[in-house]
N, C-alpha and C positions, 0 to 999 in steps of 0.2 A: 346451290347444292348440286349434287349429281342426279342425273336422270337414270332410272333403271330400264335397261333394254330387255329384249326378248331373251328368255334363257336358251342355253345351248347345251343339248345332250351330246356328250362326247361318243363319237362313233369310231369304227376301226380306221377309217381315213384320216383321222386326226393324230393317229398315234405313230411313234417312232419304232425302231427295232427293240427298245426296252420296254415297249407297252406303256409309255407315257405319252402326254400330248407333246407333239413335235414343236419345237421353238418357233418355227415359222407358221405354225398353225395359230399360235396365240396372237401373232401379228395379223394374220388373216382375219381372225374373229374380231379383233379390234377395228381393223379397216372396214369391216361391214357394219360397224356401229357409228361411223361418221359419215358426213355428206358424201355422196358419190361424185367421182371426178375431181377430188381433192388431189392437188399436186403436192406431194410430201417433200419438204426440204430437208428435214431432220427427223429421226426416229430414235427413241430411247426405250429400252425394255428392261424391266427388272423382274426376273424369275423368282418368285417367292416360295412356291409350293408345287409338288409334282401333282398331276392330275392323271387320272386313269380312266379306262373304258367305262362307259356307263355312268360316270359321274356328270354333274350338271353345273354348268358355270353361268352366273348372272354378270352381265356387264353393267357397269355404272360409269356413265359418260359425263364429263364436265370440261369446262374451259378455264384455262389459266388467264392471268392478266394480260398476257402477251397474245392471247387468242389461240394458243396451242390447245389441242384436244387431248384429255387424259381419259384413257379407258381402263378401269380397275376391273379385273375378273375375279369374282369371289365364288367360292364353292357353297353348298347348301349349309355349311356350318358357319358361314359368314366369315370364312378365313380368306385373306388376300392370297391369291395364287399368282397373279401376274398383274404388272402395271406397265401399259403401253402409252407412251407420249408421242404425239404426232404433231409435228410442227409443219404448217402448210406454207407454201410459197406465197408471199404477199403479192398483192395486185401490182405494185410498183415494180417487183422483182420480175413478175411474169411479164409485165409489159416491155421491161428493159431487155428481156431475153427473146421477145418475139421476133422471128424473122419476117421478111416481106411476104413469103409464102403464108405463114401463120396468120398475118395480118389480112391477107387476101381471104383466106379460109374463114376467119372471124367475120369479116365483112359480109361474106356470102351467107353465112349462118344468120347474122343480124338482118340482112335484107329478107331472107326467107321468113323470119319471124313477124315481119311487119304486116 
């Protein structure tokens, strides 16, 4: 099942010129609910209901069978306002795209952790 995250109070910086939550802010809120440093390969967003100033959103985070994160943002009436699906780059993909410099940096970080 989904895990409920910390509620978000909608403030002026979340809004667009029409006084609704800006589309990019939904993505930003969702990104704050998944592990930091996640490299996103694919992003899918469904906007369901407009959200306005001083409303509260509750994020519900789950994982799909393929390992993608799904963040469902609901209002206080338990209505779904937005669904954000974040598919991370797999370890194999990340490894195949690493440059020699990336590998050196990674080795340096690993060496420091020992």
